[in-house]
PASEBA-1860 file (N, C-alpha, C; in nm, 3 decimals):
! residues 271
1> MPRDLLLV> 0.264/-1.897/-0.670/0.197/-1.798/-0.586/0.085/-1.863/-0.503 ~ 0.047/-1.798/-0.392/-0.069/-1.846/-0.319/-0.195/-1.842/-0.407 ~ -0.294/-1.914/-0.366/-0.423/-1.907/-0.437/-0.486/-1.771/-0.416 ~ -0.485/-1.725/-0.291/-0.539/-1.593/-0.257/-0.439/-1.520/-0.168 ~ -0.419/-1.392/-0.199/-0.334/-1.306/-0.118/-0.413/-1.180/-0.085 ~ -0.437/-1.158/0.044/-0.507/-1.040/0.090/-0.408/-0.946/0.159 ~ -0.399/-0.824/0.108/-0.314/-0.720/0.167/-0.405/-0.617/0.231 ~ -0.384/-0.590/0.359/-0.471/-0.500/0.433/-0.390/-0.380/0.481
9> RHGHSEGN> -0.434/-0.260/0.447/-0.369/-0.141/0.500/-0.415/-0.119/0.645 ~ -0.328/-0.066/0.728/-0.363/-0.038/0.867/-0.475/0.066/0.876 ~ -0.539/0.073/0.990/-0.643/0.171/1.012/-0.588/0.311/1.036 ~ -0.678/0.407/1.042/-0.644/0.548/1.064/-0.560/0.560/1.191 ~ -0.443/0.625/1.179/-0.347/0.627/1.289/-0.332/0.766/1.350 ~ -0.258/0.771/1.459/-0.228/0.900/1.522/-0.152/0.992/1.427 ~ -0.064/0.933/1.345/0.008/1.013/1.246/-0.084/1.069/1.141 ~ -0.179/0.986/1.090/-0.278/1.036/0.994/-0.357/1.151/1.053
17> FAMEVDKR> -0.399/1.136/1.178/-0.481/1.237/1.245/-0.405/1.368/1.260 ~ -0.281/1.360/1.306/-0.203/1.481/1.329/-0.179/1.557/1.198 ~ -0.153/1.485/1.090/-0.129/1.552/0.963/-0.256/1.615/0.909 ~ -0.369/1.548/0.927/-0.497/1.605/0.882/-0.529/1.733/0.958 ~ -0.511/1.729/1.089/-0.539/1.847/1.171/-0.442/1.960/1.136 ~ -0.317/1.926/1.117/-0.217/2.027/1.084/-0.253/2.099/0.954 ~ -0.296/2.024/0.855/-0.334/2.084/0.727/-0.453/2.177/0.744 ~ -0.553/2.133/0.819/-0.673/2.215/0.839/-0.642/2.340/0.919
25> VKQEGGEN> -0.562/2.326/1.023/-0.529/2.440/1.109/-0.448/2.543/1.032 ~ -0.355/2.498/0.948/-0.276/2.592/0.868/-0.364/2.671/0.774 ~ -0.462/2.604/0.715/-0.553/2.673/0.625/-0.634/2.779/0.697 ~ -0.661/2.753/0.825/-0.742/2.847/0.904/-0.657/2.948/0.979 ~ -0.522/2.934/0.967/-0.433/3.030/1.032/-0.418/3.011/1.181 ~ -0.446/2.889/1.231/-0.436/2.864/1.374/-0.312/2.786/1.411 ~ -0.314/2.729/1.531/-0.200/2.652/1.581/-0.243/2.510/1.610 ~ -0.165/2.414/1.567/-0.197/2.273/1.583/-0.158/2.225/1.722
33> RYRTPEYA> -0.256/2.203/1.807/-0.227/2.160/1.945/-0.194/2.011/1.954 ~ -0.205/1.938/1.842/-0.177/1.795/1.846/-0.031/1.764/1.816 ~ 0.042/1.859/1.757/0.185/1.836/1.734/0.262/1.877/1.859 ~ 0.243/1.800/1.963/0.300/1.826/2.094/0.442/1.770/2.101 ~ 0.520/1.807/2.204/0.652/1.745/2.221/0.643/1.593/2.232 ~ 0.538/1.544/2.297/0.521/1.398/2.310/0.502/1.334/2.173 ~ 0.425/1.402/2.087/0.404/1.349/1.951/0.535/1.353/1.874 ~ 0.608/1.461/1.885/0.734/1.476/1.811/0.838/1.374/1.856
41> ERDPSDWR> 0.836/1.338/1.983/0.935/1.244/2.036/0.900/1.098/2.007 ~ 0.774/1.072/1.976/0.735/0.933/1.949/0.777/0.894/1.808 ~ 0.843/0.781/1.796/0.884/0.735/1.665/0.760/0.699/1.582 ~ 0.758/0.732/1.452/0.641/0.699/1.369/0.603/0.552/1.371 ~ 0.697/0.464/1.397/0.663/0.322/1.403/0.577/0.289/1.524 ~ 0.570/0.382/1.620/0.493/0.358/1.743/0.358/0.428/1.745 ~ 0.316/0.490/1.634/0.183/0.550/1.630/0.076/0.443/1.645 ~ -0.021/0.470/1.731/-0.134/0.380/1.753/-0.249/0.415/1.658
49> LTERGRGQ> -0.355/0.334/1.660/-0.476/0.365/1.587/-0.559/0.468/1.664 ~ -0.630/0.550/1.590/-0.729/0.639/1.651/-0.859/0.561/1.670 ~ -0.957/0.626/1.731/-1.088/0.562/1.745/-1.146/0.526/1.608 ~ -1.128/0.619/1.512/-1.174/0.590/1.375/-1.102/0.469/1.319 ~ -0.970/0.461/1.343/-0.893/0.349/1.292/-0.934/0.217/1.351 ~ -0.968/0.217/1.480/-1.013/0.092/1.542/-1.145/0.047/1.481 ~ -1.234/0.140/1.452/-1.359/0.105/1.386/-1.336/0.051/1.245 ~ -1.240/0.110/1.174/-1.207/0.062/1.039/-1.152/-0.081/1.044
57> ADAAGEWI> -1.066/-0.107/1.142/-1.010/-0.242/1.154/-1.119/-0.344/1.187 ~ -1.211/-0.306/1.272/-1.323/-0.396/1.304/-1.405/-0.427/1.178 ~ -1.430/-0.322/1.096/-1.507/-0.341/0.973/-1.432/-0.429/0.873 ~ -1.301/-0.409/0.863/-1.221/-0.492/0.772/-1.224/-0.638/0.817 ~ -1.214/-0.660/0.947/-1.221/-0.797/0.999/-1.355/-0.861/0.969 ~ -1.461/-0.784/0.983/-1.594/-0.838/0.952/-1.605/-0.878/0.805 ~ -1.547/-0.794/0.716/-1.551/-0.827/0.574/-1.470/-0.954/0.546 ~ -1.350/-0.962/0.603/-1.265/-1.079/0.577/-1.331/-1.206/0.629
65> RGWMQAEG> -1.387/-1.201/0.748/-1.453/-1.319/0.803/-1.574/-1.358/0.718 ~ -1.646/-1.258/0.665/-1.758/-1.287/0.576/-1.712/-1.354/0.448 ~ -1.598/-1.307/0.392/-1.543/-1.371/0.273/-1.501/-1.514/0.304 ~ -1.438/-1.536/0.418/-1.395/-1.670/0.455/-1.515/-1.764/0.465 ~ -1.620/-1.717/0.526/-1.740/-1.800/0.541/-1.801/-1.833/0.404 ~ -1.808/-1.731/0.317/-1.867/-1.752/0.185/-1.785/-1.849/0.101 ~ -1.653/-1.848/0.119/-1.564/-1.934/0.041/-1.539/-2.069/0.109 ~ -1.591/-2.087/0.228/-1.566/-2.211/0.300/-1.424/-2.223/0.350
73> VESFDRHY> -1.362/-2.108/0.382/-1.224/-2.105/0.429/-1.224/-2.100/0.582 ~ -1.171/-2.203/0.646/-1.170/-2.207/0.791/-1.061/-2.118/0.849 ~ -0.947/-2.109/0.780/-0.838/-2.025/0.829/-0.742/-1.997/0.714 ~ -0.663/-1.891/0.730/-0.555/-1.864/0.636/-0.439/-1.958/0.668 ~ -0.358/-1.984/0.567/-0.243/-2.071/0.587/-0.124/-1.997/0.646 ~ -0.122/-1.865/0.630/-0.017/-1.785/0.692/-0.067/-1.642/0.713 ~ -0.022/-1.583/0.824/-0.062/-1.447/0.861/0.064/-1.364/0.882 ~ 0.082/-1.261/0.800/0.198/-1.173/0.812/0.152/-1.034/0.856
81> CSPYARTR> 0.243/-0.966/0.929/0.210/-0.832/0.977/0.337/-0.749/0.986 ~ 0.329/-0.624/0.942/0.437/-0.529/0.968/0.455/-0.515/1.118 ~ 0.578/-0.494/1.167/0.599/-0.484/1.311/0.559/-0.350/1.371 ~ 0.511/-0.254/1.292/0.473/-0.123/1.345/0.350/-0.136/1.434 ~ 0.336/-0.044/1.529/0.228/-0.052/1.627/0.091/-0.049/1.560 ~ 0.073/0.040/1.462/-0.059/0.055/1.400/-0.099/-0.067/1.318 ~ -0.002/-0.140/1.263/-0.036/-0.261/1.190/-0.064/-0.377/1.285 ~ 0.012/-0.385/1.393/-0.016/-0.490/1.492/-0.154/-0.472/1.553
89> ETAARLAI> -0.189/-0.347/1.583/-0.321/-0.321/1.642/-0.431/-0.354/1.541 ~ -0.407/-0.320/1.414/-0.505/-0.353/1.310/-0.522/-0.503/1.298 ~ -0.410/-0.576/1.292/-0.416/-0.721/1.277/-0.494/-0.786/1.391 ~ -0.469/-0.739/1.512/-0.538/-0.796/1.628/-0.688/-0.774/1.619 ~ -0.728/-0.655/1.574/-0.871/-0.622/1.570/-0.944/-0.686/1.452 ~ -0.869/-0.743/1.356/-0.936/-0.816/1.248/-1.007/-0.939/1.300 ~ -0.958/-0.992/1.411/-1.022/-1.109/1.475/-1.038/-1.225/1.377 ~ -0.934/-1.253/1.302/-0.935/-1.366/1.209/-0.920/-1.496/1.289
97> PDAGWQLD> -1.006/-1.593/1.267/-1.001/-1.717/1.346/-0.866/-1.788/1.335 ~ -0.816/-1.830/1.451/-0.693/-1.911/1.459/-0.572/-1.843/1.399 ~ -0.569/-1.709/1.401/-0.456/-1.637/1.342/-0.332/-1.649/1.430 ~ -0.219/-1.677/1.365/-0.090/-1.674/1.431/0.000/-1.581/1.352 ~ 0.012/-1.458/1.396/0.074/-1.353/1.316/0.227/-1.360/1.322 ~ 0.291/-1.354/1.206/0.437/-1.342/1.196/0.470/-1.197/1.166 ~ 0.554/-1.136/1.248/0.595/-0.998/1.226/0.714/-0.995/1.132 ~ 0.694/-0.931/1.017/0.799/-0.929/0.914/0.837/-0.785/0.883
105> PLLRERDW> 0.960/-0.744/0.916/1.001/-0.606/0.888/1.007/-0.572/0.740 ~ 1.006/-0.672/0.653/1.001/-0.643/0.510/0.870/-0.576/0.471 ~ 0.767/-0.589/0.554/0.636/-0.530/0.527/0.619/-0.393/0.593 ~ 0.727/-0.339/0.646/0.717/-0.211/0.718/0.681/-0.097/0.622 ~ 0.650/0.019/0.681/0.620/0.139/0.604/0.743/0.184/0.526 ~ 0.720/0.253/0.418/0.831/0.316/0.346/0.904/0.411/0.439 ~ 1.035/0.409/0.436/1.116/0.497/0.520/1.125/0.634/0.453 ~ 1.070/0.736/0.521/1.069/0.871/0.465/1.191/0.952/0.509
113> GNWSGLDK> 1.282/0.890/0.584/1.406/0.955/0.619/1.386/1.091/0.684 ~ 1.460/1.191/0.636/1.453/1.325/0.694/1.323/1.398/0.663 ~ 1.242/1.341/0.576/1.113/1.401/0.544/1.004/1.359/0.643 ~ 1.032/1.262/0.725/0.931/1.208/0.814/0.879/1.315/0.910 ~ 0.747/1.323/0.921/0.683/1.417/1.013/0.669/1.558/0.963 ~ 0.720/1.588/0.842/0.710/1.723/0.787/0.589/1.733/0.695 ~ 0.522/1.851/0.697/0.416/1.871/0.601/0.477/1.920/0.469 ~ 0.393/1.940/0.367/0.445/1.973/0.234/0.520/2.106/0.232
121> DEQAEQFP> 0.470/2.204/0.307/0.538/2.333/0.311/0.677/2.320/0.374 ~ 0.685/2.243/0.483/0.814/2.223/0.550/0.910/2.143/0.462 ~ 0.858/2.044/0.389/0.943/1.967/0.299/1.002/2.055/0.190 ~ 0.917/2.139/0.130/0.964/2.226/0.022/1.064/2.329/0.072 ~ 1.044/2.377/0.196/1.134/2.476/0.252/1.270/2.416/0.287 ~ 1.270/2.298/0.346/1.395/2.237/0.392/1.469/2.163/0.281 ~ 1.395/2.112/0.181/1.457/2.030/0.077/1.410/2.075/-0.062 ~ 1.444/2.196/-0.103/1.394/2.247/-0.232/1.442/2.166/-0.352
129> YSTAQKQR> 1.570/2.126/-0.352/1.621/2.051/-0.467/1.555/1.914/-0.475 ~ 1.541/1.848/-0.360/1.479/1.716/-0.357/1.331/1.725/-0.395 ~ 1.264/1.834/-0.354/1.124/1.854/-0.390/1.109/1.865/-0.541 ~ 1.201/1.933/-0.606/1.198/1.944/-0.752/1.219/1.808/-0.818 ~ 1.308/1.727/-0.760/1.329/1.592/-0.812/1.201/1.509/-0.800 ~ 1.132/1.521/-0.688/1.009/1.447/-0.667/0.904/1.486/-0.769 ~ 0.896/1.613/-0.803/0.799/1.659/-0.901/0.829/1.606/-1.041 ~ 0.958/1.584/-1.070/0.994/1.531/-1.201/0.955/1.384/-1.214
137> NKFLWRPE> 0.982/1.304/-1.114/0.948/1.162/-1.120/0.948/1.105/-0.979 ~ 0.831/1.104/-0.916/0.827/1.062/-0.776/0.840/0.911/-0.759 ~ 0.832/0.834/-0.868/0.858/0.691/-0.857/1.005/0.666/-0.828 ~ 1.092/0.736/-0.898/1.236/0.715/-0.883/1.296/0.796/-0.769 ~ 1.226/0.898/-0.725/1.277/0.990/-0.623/1.293/0.920/-0.488 ~ 1.400/0.959/-0.417/1.425/0.905/-0.283/1.441/1.021/-0.185 ~ 1.361/1.025/-0.077/1.381/1.130/0.024/1.515/1.113/0.094 ~ 1.572/1.223/0.141/1.701/1.217/0.209/1.697/1.115/0.322
145> CGESTPDV> 1.792/1.021/0.319/1.805/0.915/0.421/1.685/0.821/0.423 ~ 1.606/0.820/0.316/1.487/0.736/0.312/1.490/0.638/0.196 ~ 1.371/0.590/0.158/1.357/0.489/0.053/1.279/0.543/-0.066 ~ 1.319/0.503/-0.184/1.240/0.527/-0.304/1.139/0.413/-0.319 ~ 1.045/0.428/-0.412/0.953/0.318/-0.439/1.028/0.195/-0.491 ~ 1.128/0.208/-0.579/1.205/0.087/-0.617/1.274/0.020/-0.498 ~ 1.314/0.098/-0.396/1.370/0.037/-0.275/1.267/-0.051/-0.206 ~ 1.144/0.000/-0.195/1.037/-0.078/-0.132/1.004/-0.199/-0.218
153> DLRVRAVL> 1.011/-0.182/-0.350/0.986/-0.293/-0.441/1.082/-0.409/-0.415 ~ 1.206/-0.379/-0.381/1.302/-0.486/-0.351/1.258/-0.567/-0.229 ~ 1.204/-0.498/-0.129/1.153/-0.569/-0.011/1.034/-0.658/-0.049 ~ 0.944/-0.602/-0.131/0.825/-0.676/-0.174/0.865/-0.800/-0.254 ~ 0.966/-0.786/-0.339/1.012/-0.901/-0.416/1.061/-1.013/-0.325 ~ 1.125/-0.977/-0.215/1.172/-1.078/-0.120/1.054/-1.150/-0.054 ~ 0.950/-1.074/-0.020/0.829/-1.136/0.039/0.766/-1.231/-0.062 ~ 0.751/-1.186/-0.187/0.687/-1.269/-0.288/0.769/-1.395/-0.318
161> ATLAREMP> 0.902/-1.384/-0.312/0.986/-1.502/-0.333/0.958/-1.607/-0.226 ~ 0.941/-1.562/-0.101/0.908/-1.655/0.007/0.772/-1.719/-0.015 ~ 0.674/-1.639/-0.056/0.540/-1.694/-0.079/0.541/-1.795/-0.193 ~ 0.614/-1.764/-0.300/0.620/-1.856/-0.413/0.687/-1.988/-0.374 ~ 0.787/-1.977/-0.287/0.863/-2.096/-0.246/0.787/-2.180/-0.143 ~ 0.717/-2.114/-0.050/0.661/-2.185/0.065/0.508/-2.197/0.065 ~ 0.436/-2.111/-0.014/0.291/-2.107/0.000/0.215/-2.123/-0.132 ~ 0.263/-2.201/-0.226/0.190/-2.215/-0.352/0.050/-2.275/-0.330
169> GQRVVCVT> -0.048/-2.211/-0.392/-0.184/-2.264/-0.385/-0.254/-2.245/-0.252 ~ -0.194/-2.171/-0.159/-0.255/-2.153/-0.027/-0.311/-2.011/-0.011 ~ -0.354/-1.978/0.108/-0.415/-1.848/0.133/-0.334/-1.773/0.237 ~ -0.303/-1.647/0.205/-0.215/-1.566/0.289/-0.277/-1.428/0.309 ~ -0.264/-1.374/0.431/-0.309/-1.238/0.460/-0.190/-1.160/0.518 ~ -0.174/-1.035/0.473/-0.066/-0.948/0.520/-0.126/-0.814/0.561 ~ -0.091/-0.766/0.679/-0.131/-0.632/0.721/-0.009/-0.542/0.707 ~ -0.023/-0.436/0.628/0.093/-0.357/0.593/0.054/-0.210/0.575
177> HEDTMWAF> 0.122/-0.138/0.485/0.109/0.006/0.473/0.080/0.046/0.329 ~ 0.034/0.170/0.310/-0.011/0.214/0.178/0.098/0.205/0.072 ~ 0.214/0.266/0.097/0.319/0.267/-0.004/0.371/0.126/-0.032 ~ 0.372/0.041/0.069/0.412/-0.097/0.049/0.312/-0.170/-0.039 ~ 0.183/-0.140/-0.020/0.080/-0.201/-0.104/0.091/-0.153/-0.248 ~ 0.129/-0.027/-0.268/0.152/0.022/-0.404/0.270/-0.051/-0.468 ~ 0.371/-0.084/-0.389/0.484/-0.160/-0.442/0.440/-0.302/-0.480 ~ 0.351/-0.362/-0.401/0.295/-0.491/-0.439/0.220/-0.480/-0.571
185> RFRLEKLT> 0.142/-0.374/-0.587/0.070/-0.353/-0.713/0.168/-0.344/-0.829 ~ 0.271/-0.264/-0.812/0.370/-0.247/-0.919/0.429/-0.382/-0.960 ~ 0.464/-0.463/-0.861/0.532/-0.589/-0.890/0.435/-0.696/-0.941 ~ 0.322/-0.715/-0.877/0.232/-0.824/-0.912/0.158/-0.799/-1.043 ~ 0.126/-0.672/-1.070/0.052/-0.640/-1.193/0.145/-0.599/-1.306 ~ 0.275/-0.600/-1.278/0.376/-0.564/-1.377/0.346/-0.427/-1.440 ~ 0.310/-0.332/-1.355/0.284/-0.198/-1.405/0.413/-0.137/-1.460 ~ 0.401/-0.055/-1.563/0.514/0.026/-1.604/0.525/0.144/-1.507
193> IQQWLDQD> 0.638/0.211/-1.509/0.654/0.328/-1.423/0.548/0.433/-1.457 ~ 0.520/0.451/-1.586/0.420/0.551/-1.625/0.281/0.511/-1.578 ~ 0.248/0.383/-1.584/0.118/0.339/-1.533/0.108/0.364/-1.383 ~ 0.215/0.337/-1.312/0.216/0.364/-1.167/0.195/0.512/-1.140 ~ 0.265/0.598/-1.215/0.252/0.742/-1.197/0.112/0.790/-1.232 ~ 0.057/0.738/-1.341/-0.076/0.782/-1.385/-0.183/0.746/-1.284 ~ -0.179/0.624/-1.234/-0.283/0.581/-1.141/-0.271/0.653/-1.007 ~ -0.148/0.675/-0.963/-0.128/0.745/-0.836/-0.167/0.892/-0.849
201> DEGHHAIV> -0.125/0.958/-0.958/-0.153/1.099/-0.976/-0.302/1.127/-0.990 ~ -0.374/1.038/-1.059/-0.515/1.061/-1.085/-0.605/1.006/-0.975 ~ -0.545/0.943/-0.874/-0.625/0.892/-0.763/-0.701/0.765/-0.794 ~ -0.665/0.694/-0.903/-0.733/0.570/-0.934/-0.701/0.465/-0.828 ~ -0.804/0.391/-0.788/-0.784/0.280/-0.695/-0.712/0.328/-0.568 ~ -0.758/0.438/-0.511/-0.697/0.488/-0.387/-0.709/0.382/-0.278 ~ -0.602/0.361/-0.203/-0.600/0.261/-0.096/-0.631/0.334/0.035 ~ -0.754/0.325/0.080/-0.796/0.394/0.202/-0.746/0.318/0.323
209> NCGILHYT> -0.755/0.379/0.440/-0.721/0.307/0.563/-0.807/0.182/0.576 ~ -0.743/0.070/0.599/-0.806/-0.062/0.607/-0.865/-0.108/0.474 ~ -0.820/-0.045/0.363/-0.853/-0.099/0.232/-0.785/-0.233/0.212 ~ -0.848/-0.320/0.134/-0.800/-0.457/0.115/-0.774/-0.481/-0.033 ~ -0.650/-0.514/-0.068/-0.617/-0.561/-0.202/-0.623/-0.713/-0.200 ~ -0.710/-0.767/-0.283/-0.729/-0.912/-0.287/-0.684/-0.964/-0.423 ~ -0.573/-1.036/-0.425/-0.523/-1.101/-0.545/-0.562/-1.248/-0.543 ~ -0.605/-1.299/-0.657/-0.642/-1.440/-0.665/-0.597/-1.499/-0.798
217> RVDGDGVE> -0.564/-1.628/-0.795/-0.529/-1.700/-0.918/-0.653/-1.750/-0.991 ~ -0.770/-1.735/-0.931/-0.895/-1.787/-0.990/-0.964/-1.676/-1.068 ~ -0.992/-1.701/-1.197/-1.057/-1.599/-1.278/-1.208/-1.600/-1.256 ~ -1.279/-1.515/-1.329/-1.423/-1.501/-1.309/-1.502/-1.624/-1.348 ~ -1.442/-1.715/-1.426/-1.510/-1.840/-1.465/-1.474/-1.957/-1.374 ~ -1.397/-1.928/-1.268/-1.361/-2.033/-1.175/-1.238/-2.113/-1.213 ~ -1.168/-2.070/-1.318/-1.047/-2.141/-1.362/-0.927/-2.089/-1.285 ~ -0.848/-2.180/-1.230/-0.730/-2.141/-1.153/-0.608/-2.135/-1.244
225> HPKFARVR> -0.534/-2.023/-1.237/-0.419/-2.000/-1.322/-0.289/-2.012/-1.242 ~ -0.176/-2.030/-1.311/-0.047/-2.039/-1.239/-0.009/-1.908/-1.168 ~ -0.052/-1.794/-1.227/-0.022/-1.664/-1.169/-0.152/-1.596/-1.125 ~ -0.139/-1.488/-1.051/-0.259/-1.413/-1.013/-0.329/-1.365/-1.139 ~ -0.460/-1.390/-1.145/-0.537/-1.361/-1.266/-0.617/-1.232/-1.254 ~ -0.654/-1.193/-1.132/-0.734/-1.071/-1.115/-0.716/-1.019/-0.974 ~ -0.762/-0.895/-0.956/-0.745/-0.827/-0.828/-0.865/-0.735/-0.805 ~ -0.895/-0.712/-0.681/-0.997/-0.612/-0.645/-0.945/-0.532/-0.527
233> LVDPTKPE> -0.993/-0.409/-0.517/-0.958/-0.322/-0.405/-1.086/-0.292/-0.329 ~ -1.095/-0.344/-0.208/-1.218/-0.338/-0.130/-1.207/-0.232/-0.022 ~ -1.307/-0.147/-0.015/-1.327/-0.058/0.100/-1.434/-0.124/0.185 ~ -1.398/-0.181/0.301/-1.496/-0.256/0.381/-1.619/-0.174/0.421 ~ -1.608/-0.041/0.418/-1.725/0.042/0.453/-1.817/0.063/0.333 ~ -1.775/0.014/0.215/-1.857/0.030/0.093/-1.873/-0.107/0.028 ~ -1.979/-0.180/0.060/-1.996/-0.318/0.013/-1.988/-0.331/-0.139 ~ -2.029/-0.226/-0.213/-2.030/-0.237/-0.359/-1.891/-0.257/-0.418
241> TSDRWWPI> -1.787/-0.217/-0.344/-1.651/-0.233/-0.397/-1.607/-0.379/-0.403 ~ -1.678/-0.467/-0.333/-1.639/-0.608/-0.332/-1.655/-0.673/-0.469 ~ -1.739/-0.617/-0.554/-1.765/-0.678/-0.685/-1.682/-0.617/-0.796 ~ -1.592/-0.525/-0.765/-1.516/-0.454/-0.869/-1.379/-0.519/-0.892 ~ -1.382/-0.631/-0.961/-1.259/-0.700/-0.998/-1.204/-0.640/-1.127 ~ -1.073/-0.643/-1.144/-1.016/-0.614/-1.276/-0.910/-0.719/-1.307 ~ -0.906/-0.764/-1.434/-0.808/-0.867/-1.472/-0.668/-0.810/-1.470 ~ -0.572/-0.895/-1.442/-0.432/-0.853/-1.444/-0.376/-0.881/-1.584
249> VRPRFTAD> -0.345/-0.775/-1.656/-0.290/-0.786/-1.790/-0.147/-0.734/-1.786 ~ -0.053/-0.824/-1.793/0.088/-0.787/-1.783/0.136/-0.741/-1.921 ~ 0.173/-0.614/-1.935/0.197/-0.558/-2.069/0.325/-0.609/-2.134 ~ 0.318/-0.622/-2.265/0.434/-0.648/-2.350/0.427/-0.548/-2.465 ~ 0.543/-0.503/-2.516/0.546/-0.397/-2.615/0.628/-0.436/-2.736 ~ 0.577/-0.400/-2.855/0.655/-0.417/-2.976/0.757/-0.303/-2.985 ~ 0.849/-0.314/-3.081/0.948/-0.208/-3.100/0.879/-0.076/-3.135 ~ 0.776/-0.082/-3.220/0.705/0.040/-3.259/0.634/0.103/-3.139
257> ELLAQLDH> 0.579/0.019/-3.053/0.511/0.072/-2.934/0.609/0.138/-2.839 ~ 0.728/0.079/-2.826/0.830/0.141/-2.741/0.868/0.278/-2.794 ~ 0.885/0.290/-2.925/0.921/0.419/-2.984/0.806/0.519/-2.972 ~ 0.683/0.471/-2.984/0.568/0.561/-2.973/0.558/0.621/-2.833 ~ 0.605/0.548/-2.734/0.603/0.600/-2.597/0.696/0.719/-2.578 ~ 0.786/0.741/-2.674/0.885/0.849/-2.663/0.843/0.973/-2.741 ~ 0.725/0.971/-2.802/0.683/1.083/-2.886/0.676/1.215/-2.810 ~ 0.649/1.209/-2.678/0.639/1.333/-2.601/0.776/1.383/-2.556
265> LPPLWSD> 0.882/1.312/-2.597/1.019/1.350/-2.559/1.100/1.380/-2.686 ~ 1.085/1.497/-2.743/1.164/1.528/-2.864/1.312/1.532/-2.829 ~ 1.398/1.490/-2.924/1.543/1.495/-2.898/1.587/1.635/-2.860 ~ 1.681/1.644/-2.767/1.731/1.776/-2.726/1.817/1.839/-2.834 ~ 1.887/1.756/-2.912/1.975/1.808/-3.017/1.958/1.723/-3.142 ~ 1.976/1.784/-3.254/1.980/1.709/-3.379/2.124/1.672/-3.411 ~ 2.141/1.559/-3.480/2.277/1.514/-3.512/2.344/1.609/-3.612
END
């Protein structure tokens, strides 16, 4: 693995803005003037950053450049970016010195298929059976004509295979999307499905717009390990988050522990 891997979520986008306004307007019983025909016709991959998003990207770039200066890092060894408009705009505004960005479709947003652009009420109305499936286990659930989280995980595994093969011990930055970053978390931290569900449901470690996941092989004592040893999730607008590292503990289970995990699932029938 690289010595350091920084994953950056894109800034606040036109899609984020439209969904936020739509939710607020529905609560107030009004009409959303931002869901225009022009908005509906624009592919989600072409959403630009809002003014707020541009400011977030500038702040993320300032944080990254400050980290580079503090660590004596003149440049990253590789720069990856999702090909979507909002990630390209974010990457450009980071203003990382000597950056040469490679556009990799493996880092694209999760494909929401027929659910794309719909709010929760519209999703439940148009896809009631699929909505029930999502409520049962949204990790395994796949939207119609879209991707499940395990589908995104397959893409992430391909990216990590390239990094392991070509970038050992080096520094890499990727600008990508929230669900893709969650797939990186699942794979790199070896989360169980239940751990993924628990952290997502409870809002732990929420990945805000332009949030930065920083994985490093160097532990708190300065010892470099073969695998990533710790991770932090930085909100560039909140400096205190820079010091919140947590160690990566890849779980292993005994036979008794595996059985204990099933205690909440009583058998449906007795023999």
